C-alpha positions in Angstrom: 4.8 105.7 -46.1 4.3 105.2 -42.4 5.1 108.9 -41.8 2.5 109.9 -44.5 0.0 107.7 -42.9 0.5 109.0 -39.4 0.6 112.6 -40.8 -2.7 112.6 -42.7 -4.7 110.3 -40.3 -3.8 112.8 -37.6 -4.9 115.8 -39.6 -8.1 114.1 -40.6 -8.9 113.3 -36.9 -8.3 117.0 -36.0 -10.3 118.5 -38.9 -13.0 120.8 -37.6 -15.1 121.2 -40.7 -15.6 120.0 -44.3 -13.5 122.8 -45.8 -10.5 121.7 -43.7 -11.2 118.1 -44.6 -11.3 118.9 -48.4 -7.9 120.7 -48.1 -6.4 117.6 -46.5 -7.9 115.4 -49.2 -6.3 117.5 -51.9 -2.9 117.5 -50.1 -2.9 113.8 -49.6 -4.7 112.0 -52.5 -5.4 114.8 -54.9 -3.9 114.8 -58.4 -0.9 116.8 -57.0 -1.0 115.3 -53.5 1.8 113.5 -51.8 0.5 110.0 -52.4 -0.1 110.7 -56.1 3.5 112.0 -56.4 4.8 108.8 -54.7 2.8 106.8 -57.2 4.5 108.6 -60.1 7.9 107.4 -58.8 6.9 103.8 -59.4 8.0 104.1 -63.0 11.6 104.7 -61.9 11.7 101.6 -59.7 12.8 98.1 -60.6 10.1 95.5 -61.1 10.9 94.0 -57.7 10.6 97.4 -56.0 7.3 98.1 -57.7 5.8 94.8 -56.5 6.4 96.0 -52.9 5.8 99.7 -53.2 2.7 99.6 -55.5 0.4 97.6 -53.2 1.6 99.6 -50.2 0.7 102.9 -51.9 -2.7 101.7 -52.9 -3.4 100.5 -49.4 -2.3 103.9 -48.0 -4.6 105.7 -50.5 -7.5 103.5 -49.6 -7.0 104.0 -45.9 -6.8 107.7 -46.2 -9.9 107.8 -48.4 -11.8 105.7 -45.8 -10.7 108.0 -43.0 -11.8 111.0 -45.0 -15.2 109.4 -45.7 -15.7 108.4 -42.0 -14.7 111.9 -40.8 -17.1 113.6 -43.3 -20.0 111.5 -42.0 -19.1 112.3 -38.4 -19.0 116.1 -39.2 -22.4 115.8 -41.0 -23.9 114.0 -38.0 -22.5 116.6 -35.6 -23.9 119.4 -37.7 -27.3 117.8 -37.7 -27.2 117.3 -34.0 -26.4 121.0 -33.6 -29.3 122.0 -35.8 -31.7 119.7 -34.0 -30.5 121.3 -30.7 -30.9 124.9 -31.8 -33.8 124.7 -34.4 -37.2 123.7 -33.0 -40.8 124.3 -33.6 -43.7 123.9 -31.1 -46.3 122.1 -33.2 -48.9 122.6 -30.5 -49.0 126.4 -31.1 -52.3 127.6 -32.7 -52.2 128.6 -36.4 -51.8 132.3 -37.2 -54.8 134.0 -38.7 -52.8 135.8 -41.3 -51.6 132.5 -42.7 -55.1 131.1 -43.2 -56.1 130.7 -46.8 -59.2 132.0 -48.5 -61.4 131.0 -51.4 -61.3 133.0 -54.6 -64.5 134.8 -55.6 -64.7 132.8 -58.8 -64.5 129.5 -56.9 -67.0 130.8 -54.4 -69.5 131.8 -57.1 -69.0 128.4 -58.8 -69.8 126.6 -55.5 -72.8 128.8 -54.9 -74.4 128.2 -58.4 -73.6 124.5 -58.2 -75.5 124.3 -54.9 -78.4 126.1 -56.4 -78.7 124.0 -59.5 -78.2 120.8 -57.5 -81.4 121.8 -55.6 -83.1 122.2 -59.0 -82.1 118.7 -60.1 -79.0 119.5 -62.3 -75.8 117.5 -62.1 -72.4 118.8 -62.9 -70.6 117.8 -66.2 -67.0 118.5 -67.1 -65.0 118.4 -70.3 -61.6 119.2 -71.7 -60.4 122.8 -72.1 -58.6 121.9 -75.4 -61.4 121.0 -77.7 -61.8 119.7 -81.2 -63.0 122.2 -83.8 -66.0 119.9 -84.3 -67.2 119.9 -80.6 -66.5 123.6 -80.2 -68.1 124.9 -83.4 -69.6 122.4 -85.9 -71.7 120.3 -83.5 -73.1 123.6 -82.1 -74.4 124.7 -85.5 -71.7 127.4 -85.8 -71.0 127.8 -89.6 -67.4 128.0 -90.9 -67.8 131.7 -91.9 -69.0 132.7 -88.4 -66.8 135.5 -86.9 -66.3 133.5 -83.7 -64.2 131.1 -85.7 -61.7 133.7 -86.8 -58.2 133.6 -85.4 -58.6 137.1 -84.1 -61.2 135.8 -81.6 -60.2 132.1 -81.0 -57.0 130.5 -79.8 -56.1 127.7 -82.2 -53.6 125.1 -81.3 -50.4 125.0 -83.4 -50.2 122.5 -86.2 -47.1 121.6 -88.2 -47.2 121.9 -92.0 -48.8 118.9 -93.6 -50.8 117.9 -90.4 -54.2 116.8 -91.8 -55.8 116.1 -88.4 -58.8 118.2 -87.4 -57.8 121.5 -85.7 -58.0 121.9 -81.9 -58.8 125.1 -80.0 -58.9 126.4 -76.5 -62.6 126.2 -76.0 -64.4 129.5 -76.4 -67.4 128.4 -74.3 -68.4 125.4 -72.2 -71.1 124.5 -74.7 -69.0 121.6 -76.1 -69.6 119.9 -72.7 -73.3 119.8 -73.6 -72.4 117.8 -76.8 -70.2 115.4 -74.9 -72.8 114.9 -72.1 -75.5 114.1 -74.7 -73.2 111.7 -76.4 -72.4 110.0 -73.1 -75.7 110.0 -71.3 -78.4 110.4 -73.9 -81.8 111.8 -73.0 -83.4 112.8 -70.7 -80.6 114.9 -69.3 -80.2 117.9 -67.0 -76.7 119.2 -66.4 -74.7 122.3 -65.8 -71.2 122.7 -67.2 -69.0 125.2 -65.3 -65.4 125.8 -66.3 -62.7 128.0 -67.8 -63.0 129.3 -71.4 -60.7 131.4 -73.6 -61.2 134.2 -76.1 -58.8 136.8 -77.6 -60.1 139.8 -75.7 -58.8 142.0 -72.9 -60.3 145.1 -71.2 -62.1 146.1 -68.0 -64.9 143.6 -68.6 -63.1 141.0 -70.8 -60.1 138.8 -70.2 -58.4 136.1 -72.4 -59.5 133.5 -69.9 -62.7 133.6 -67.9 -65.3 131.3 -66.5 -68.8 130.2 -67.7 -71.5 127.9 -66.7 -73.8 126.3 -69.3 -77.1 124.8 -68.4 -78.8 122.1 -70.5 -82.1 120.3 -70.0 -83.4 117.8 -72.6 -86.7 115.9 -72.3 -89.9 115.2 -74.3 -92.0 118.1 -72.9 -89.7 120.9 -72.0 -90.6 124.5 -73.1 -89.5 128.1 -72.7 -91.7 128.3 -69.6 -89.5 125.7 -67.9 -86.4 127.8 -68.9 -88.0 131.0 -67.4 -88.8 129.3 -64.1 -85.3 127.8 -63.7 -83.6 131.1 -64.4 -85.9 133.0 -62.0 -85.3 130.5 -59.2 -81.6 130.6 -59.8 -81.4 134.4 -59.8 -83.5 134.7 -56.6 -81.3 132.1 -54.8 -77.9 133.5 -56.1 -78.6 137.1 -55.3 -80.5 136.2 -52.2 -83.6 138.2 -52.9 -87.2 137.2 -52.5 -88.5 138.4 -55.9 -87.0 139.1 -59.3 -88.3 140.3 -62.7 -86.6 138.9 -65.8 -87.0 140.3 -69.3 -86.5 138.0 -72.3 -85.4 139.8 -75.5 -85.3 138.0 -78.8 -81.8 137.4 -80.0 -79.9 135.0 -82.2 -77.4 132.2 -81.3 -76.5 129.5 -83.7 -77.1 126.7 -81.1 -80.6 127.8 -79.9 -83.9 128.5 -81.7 -85.7 130.6 -80.6 -82.9 132.5 -78.7 -83.3 135.1 -76.0 -81.0 137.4 -74.0 -82.2 137.8 -70.4 -82.2 141.0 -68.5 -82.9 141.5 -64.8 -84.7 144.4 -63.2 -82.3 146.4 -60.9 -81.4 149.8 -59.6 -78.0 151.6 -59.3 -78.8 154.0 -56.4 -75.7 155.6 -55.0 -73.6 153.4 -57.3 -74.8 150.2 -55.5 -76.5 147.5 -57.5 -79.8 146.3 -56.1 -81.5 143.3 -57.8 -85.2 143.0 -58.2 -86.1 146.7 -57.8 -85.8 150.0 -59.7 -86.3 151.0 -63.3 -83.1 149.8 -64.9 -82.3 146.5 -66.7 -79.1 144.6 -66.6 -78.2 141.8 -69.2 -77.0 138.7 -67.3 -77.1 135.7 -69.7 -78.1 134.2 -73.1 -80.5 131.4 -73.5 -83.0 129.6 -75.7 -84.4 126.3 -76.9 -81.7 123.9 -78.2 -81.5 123.9 -82.0 -82.6 120.5 -83.4 -79.2 120.2 -85.2 -77.4 120.4 -81.9 -79.6 117.8 -80.4 -78.9 115.5 -83.4 -75.2 116.2 -83.1 -75.4 114.9 -79.5 -76.8 111.6 -80.7 -80.4 112.3 -79.6 -83.5 112.3 -81.9 -84.8 115.9 -82.2 -88.2 114.5 -83.4 -88.7 113.0 -79.9 -86.8 115.3 -77.6 -86.4 119.0 -77.1 -84.9 121.2 -74.4 -83.4 124.5 -73.3 -79.9 125.8 -72.7 -78.4 128.9 -71.2 -74.9 130.4 -70.6 -73.8 132.6 -67.8 -70.5 134.3 -67.1 -69.4 133.2 -63.6 -66.9 136.1 -63.3 -69.6 138.6 -64.2 -72.0 137.1 -61.6 -69.2 137.4 -58.9 -68.6 141.0 -60.0 -72.3 141.9 -59.7 -72.9 140.2 -56.4 -69.7 141.2 -54.6 -69.2 144.7 -56.0 -65.9 144.0 -57.9 -65.4 146.7 -60.5 -62.6 145.3 -62.7 -62.6 141.8 -64.2 -58.8 141.9 -64.8 -58.2 142.0 -61.0 -59.5 138.4 -60.8 -56.2 137.2 -62.5 -53.6 139.6 -61.0 -52.6 137.3 -58.2 -52.7 140.2 -55.7 -53.0 138.8 -52.2 -54.3 142.1 -50.9 -57.2 141.8 -53.3 -57.9 138.2 -52.4 -57.8 139.0 -48.6 -60.4 141.7 -49.3 -62.7 139.7 -51.5 -61.8 136.2 -50.5 -64.1 133.8 -48.6 -63.5 131.5 -45.6 -62.1 128.2 -46.9 -64.2 126.0 -44.7 -67.6 127.6 -45.2 -69.4 125.5 -47.9 -72.3 127.4 -49.5 -75.7 125.7 -49.4 -79.3 126.9 -49.7 -80.2 126.1 -46.1 -77.2 127.5 -44.3 -76.6 130.5 -46.6 -74.5 131.0 -49.8 -72.1 133.8 -49.0 -71.2 134.0 -45.3 
């Protein structure tokens, strides 16, 4: 045993790396190692011999294992010292421009419109993207037979057979946030509700996920005139033009009455969009006076309060303002596209310093 001890402790001391150390461990204390083979011989010894040889073999095994562990730690420390000596980084070096991040156009447009509506007295409200069927449809006066509730247009959450709970959907618009805001705050109220929404559609101008902002104002003396003024002020500020002309066309939405789609005067000279001039019209949003049933669903008395609401596609606004031709590119995660259309991360848009710098 003294010879085994001297042999393996010497090899452990001379081991230059962990691979060599593992080979020594297997040869010494592995299942077929020399110490293990010696232990198998205990069965052939007399009881008196086992009382002497057994403890000695266990002590030898423990000493070899301790030496292996100590050497492994020493090798690891040496490797770390070598890495620290050869690998270094000067943290005082300036950042590289190519590694600076940028803001996505959807985020930029959201920040811009939030700044504009904040100046007009609107606060920001948020809600869940997975909505109850009631908040997404019923509370907004959308009947059960409406096409928007069909599974070909709406993403319904999976339910197991026999589940009697109300269905949930990926919200198809941010209008449910209006209901939640009225339930929470009551009236008067003036909020915008930006966020992601989902519909089963995919082409150059539609994607399964996109972004909307809803606007809601409820008070005792609000009219369509207030709606028109708010939208005109928003469009002038967002597109950074001095004058705009909006055209309201009668339409129908279940959650507003009367309802109107809003067009903006523009021109497409040379393929470039110019807002506020020309002979063309471009549809930009839907709006109207909030239906009394929707006000009542939000827990507010429609005999006392009334108000307006509007919905705008944030992605569409960004496309129009920044000349982005294909909506699908917003979600392709192409860094080249983002470097071209992205915005400086530290430039916060505001009406006094400028929106898109």
